[in-house]
ROLUMSE-418913 format. One record per residue: residue in three letters; residue number from 0; x, y, z of N, C-alpha, C, O in turn. Coordinates in steps of 0.2 Angstrom, whole numbers, plus 5000, padded with zeros to 4 digits. Layout:
<rs>
+------+-----+------+------+------+------+------+------+------+------+------+------+------+------+
| type | seq |   nx |   ny |   nz |  cax |  cay |  caz |   cx |   cy |   cz |   ox |   oy |   oz |
+------+-----+------+------+------+------+------+------+------+------+------+------+------+------+
|  ALA | NUM |    X |    Y |    Z |    X |    Y |    Z |    X |    Y |    Z |    X |    Y |    Z |
...
+------+-----+------+------+------+------+------+------+------+------+------+------+------+------+
</rs>
This chain:
<rs>
+------+-----+------+------+------+------+------+------+------+------+------+------+------+------+
| type | seq |   nx |   ny |   nz |  cax |  cay |  caz |   cx |   cy |   cz |   ox |   oy |   oz |
+------+-----+------+------+------+------+------+------+------+------+------+------+------+------+
|  MET |   0 | 4609 | 5490 | 4852 | 4614 | 5493 | 4848 | 4611 | 5498 | 4843 | 4606 | 5497 | 4840 |
|  LYS |   1 | 4614 | 5504 | 4843 | 4612 | 5509 | 4838 | 4613 | 5507 | 4831 | 4619 | 5506 | 4829 |
|  GLN |   2 | 4608 | 5508 | 4827 | 4609 | 5507 | 4820 | 4608 | 5514 | 4816 | 4604 | 5518 | 4818 |
|  LYS |   3 | 4612 | 5515 | 4811 | 4611 | 5521 | 4807 | 4609 | 5519 | 4800 | 4609 | 5513 | 4798 |
|  LYS |   4 | 4606 | 5524 | 4797 | 4603 | 5523 | 4790 | 4608 | 5521 | 4785 | 4614 | 5524 | 4786 |
|  ASN |   5 | 4607 | 5517 | 4780 | 4611 | 5515 | 4775 | 4614 | 5521 | 4771 | 4620 | 5521 | 4769 |
|  ASN |   6 | 4610 | 5526 | 4769 | 4612 | 5531 | 4765 | 4615 | 5537 | 4768 | 4616 | 5542 | 4765 |
|  GLN |   7 | 4616 | 5537 | 4775 | 4619 | 5542 | 4779 | 4626 | 5542 | 4779 | 4629 | 5537 | 4780 |
|  ASN |   8 | 4629 | 5548 | 4777 | 4636 | 5549 | 4778 | 4638 | 5552 | 4785 | 4634 | 5557 | 4787 |
|  SER |   9 | 4643 | 5550 | 4788 | 4645 | 5553 | 4794 | 4648 | 5560 | 4793 | 4651 | 5561 | 4788 |
|  LEU |  10 | 4648 | 5564 | 4798 | 4652 | 5570 | 4797 | 4659 | 5569 | 4796 | 4662 | 5573 | 4792 |
|  GLY |  11 | 4662 | 5564 | 4800 | 4669 | 5563 | 4799 | 4671 | 5561 | 4792 | 4676 | 5563 | 4790 |
|  MET |  12 | 4667 | 5557 | 4789 | 4668 | 5555 | 4782 | 4667 | 5561 | 4777 | 4671 | 5561 | 4773 |
|  SER |  13 | 4663 | 5565 | 4778 | 4662 | 5571 | 4774 | 4668 | 5575 | 4775 | 4670 | 5578 | 4770 |
|  ILE |  14 | 4670 | 5576 | 4781 | 4676 | 5580 | 4782 | 4682 | 5577 | 4779 | 4686 | 5581 | 4775 |
|  THR |  15 | 4683 | 5571 | 4779 | 4689 | 5567 | 4776 | 4689 | 5568 | 4769 | 4694 | 5569 | 4766 |
|  LYS |  16 | 4683 | 5567 | 4766 | 4683 | 5567 | 4758 | 4684 | 5574 | 4756 | 4687 | 5575 | 4751 |
|  GLU |  17 | 4682 | 5579 | 4760 | 4683 | 5586 | 4758 | 4691 | 5588 | 4759 | 4693 | 5591 | 4754 |
|  ARG |  18 | 4694 | 5585 | 4764 | 4701 | 5586 | 4765 | 4705 | 5583 | 4759 | 4710 | 5586 | 4756 |
|  LEU |  19 | 4703 | 5577 | 4757 | 4706 | 5573 | 4752 | 4706 | 5577 | 4745 | 4710 | 5578 | 4741 |
|  ALA |  20 | 4700 | 5580 | 4744 | 4699 | 5584 | 4738 | 4703 | 5590 | 4738 | 4706 | 5592 | 4732 |
|  ILE |  21 | 4704 | 5593 | 4743 | 4708 | 5599 | 4744 | 4715 | 5597 | 4742 | 4719 | 5600 | 4739 |
|  LEU |  22 | 4718 | 5592 | 4746 | 4725 | 5590 | 4745 | 4726 | 5588 | 4737 | 4731 | 5589 | 4734 |
|  ASN |  23 | 4721 | 5584 | 4734 | 4721 | 5582 | 4727 | 4722 | 5588 | 4723 | 4726 | 5588 | 4718 |
|  SER |  24 | 4718 | 5593 | 4724 | 4718 | 5599 | 4720 | 4725 | 5603 | 4721 | 4728 | 5606 | 4716 |
|  LEU |  25 | 4727 | 5604 | 4727 | 4733 | 5607 | 4728 | 4740 | 5604 | 4726 | 4744 | 5607 | 4724 |
|  ARG |  26 | 4740 | 5597 | 4726 | 4746 | 5594 | 4725 | 4745 | 5589 | 4718 | 4750 | 5586 | 4717 |
|  ASN |  27 | 4740 | 5590 | 4715 | 4739 | 5586 | 4709 | 4740 | 5579 | 4710 | 4743 | 5575 | 4706 |
|  SER |  28 | 4736 | 5576 | 4715 | 4737 | 5569 | 4717 | 4731 | 5566 | 4716 | 4726 | 5569 | 4714 |
|  SER |  29 | 4730 | 5559 | 4718 | 4724 | 5555 | 4718 | 4723 | 5551 | 4724 | 4722 | 5545 | 4724 |
|  LEU |  30 | 4723 | 5555 | 4730 | 4721 | 5552 | 4736 | 4714 | 5550 | 4736 | 4710 | 5553 | 4733 |
|  ASN |  31 | 4712 | 5544 | 4739 | 4705 | 5542 | 4739 | 4704 | 5538 | 4745 | 4708 | 5535 | 4748 |
|  VAL |  32 | 4697 | 5537 | 4747 | 4695 | 5533 | 4752 | 4689 | 5529 | 4750 | 4685 | 5532 | 4747 |
|  ASN |  33 | 4689 | 5523 | 4752 | 4683 | 5519 | 4751 | 4681 | 5515 | 4757 | 4685 | 5513 | 4761 |
|  ILE |  34 | 4674 | 5515 | 4758 | 4671 | 5512 | 4764 | 4667 | 5506 | 4762 | 4663 | 5507 | 4757 |
|  ILE |  35 | 4669 | 5500 | 4764 | 4665 | 5494 | 4762 | 4662 | 5491 | 4768 | 4666 | 5489 | 4773 |
|  ASP |  36 | 4656 | 5489 | 4768 | 4652 | 5486 | 4773 | 4654 | 5478 | 4772 | 4653 | 5475 | 4767 |
|  LEU |  37 | 4656 | 5475 | 4777 | 4658 | 5468 | 4777 | 4652 | 5464 | 4779 | 4649 | 5465 | 4785 |
|  MET |  38 | 4650 | 5459 | 4775 | 4644 | 5455 | 4776 | 4646 | 5448 | 4776 | 4650 | 5446 | 4772 |
|  GLU |  39 | 4642 | 5444 | 4780 | 4643 | 5437 | 4779 | 4636 | 5434 | 4781 | 4633 | 5434 | 4786 |
|  ASN |  40 | 4633 | 5430 | 4776 | 4627 | 5427 | 4776 | 4621 | 5433 | 4778 | 4617 | 5432 | 4782 |
|  ASN |  41 | 4622 | 5439 | 4775 | 4617 | 5444 | 4776 | 4618 | 5447 | 4783 | 4613 | 5450 | 4785 |
|  ILE |  42 | 4623 | 5446 | 4787 | 4624 | 5448 | 4793 | 4630 | 5453 | 4793 | 4636 | 5451 | 4791 |
|  ALA |  43 | 4629 | 5459 | 4796 | 4635 | 5464 | 4796 | 4640 | 5461 | 4800 | 4639 | 5460 | 4806 |
|  LYS |  44 | 4647 | 5461 | 4798 | 4652 | 5459 | 4801 | 4658 | 5464 | 4803 | 4663 | 5463 | 4806 |
|  GLY |  45 | 4656 | 5470 | 4800 | 4661 | 5476 | 4801 | 4662 | 5480 | 4795 | 4658 | 5480 | 4790 |
|  THR |  46 | 4667 | 5484 | 4795 | 4668 | 5489 | 4790 | 4675 | 5489 | 4788 | 4679 | 5490 | 4793 |
|  ARG |  47 | 4677 | 5489 | 4782 | 4683 | 5490 | 4779 | 4684 | 5497 | 4777 | 4680 | 5499 | 4773 |
|  VAL |  48 | 4689 | 5500 | 4779 | 4691 | 5507 | 4776 | 4698 | 5507 | 4772 | 4703 | 5505 | 4775 |
|  GLU |  49 | 4697 | 5508 | 4766 | 4703 | 5508 | 4762 | 4705 | 5515 | 4760 | 4701 | 5519 | 4757 |
|  LEU |  50 | 4711 | 5517 | 4762 | 4714 | 5524 | 4760 | 4719 | 5523 | 4755 | 4724 | 5519 | 4757 |
|  PHE |  51 | 4718 | 5526 | 4749 | 4723 | 5525 | 4744 | 4728 | 5531 | 4744 | 4725 | 5537 | 4743 |
|  ILE |  52 | 4734 | 5530 | 4745 | 4739 | 5536 | 4745 | 4744 | 5533 | 4740 | 4749 | 5529 | 4741 |
|  PRO |  53 | 4744 | 5536 | 4734 | 4749 | 5534 | 4729 | 4756 | 5537 | 4731 | 4757 | 5542 | 4734 |
|  LEU |  54 | 4761 | 5532 | 4730 | 4768 | 5534 | 4731 | 4772 | 5536 | 4725 | 4772 | 5533 | 4720 |
|  ASN |  55 | 4774 | 5542 | 4725 | 4778 | 5545 | 4719 | 4785 | 5544 | 4720 | 4789 | 5546 | 4715 |
+------+-----+------+------+------+------+------+------+------+------+------+------+------+------+
</rs>
């Protein structure tokens, strides 16, 4: 199985964060994304992606 470095951001995440920043500045909003590594007994169990979209 291929492992990636802990400090490395994927190109897709960089693009997503840039798009959210653009939307936030154009629409005066507070869109956000969080990436959380899920661990159980120091074993990687997956990744949780939280996308925050405020409802106006």
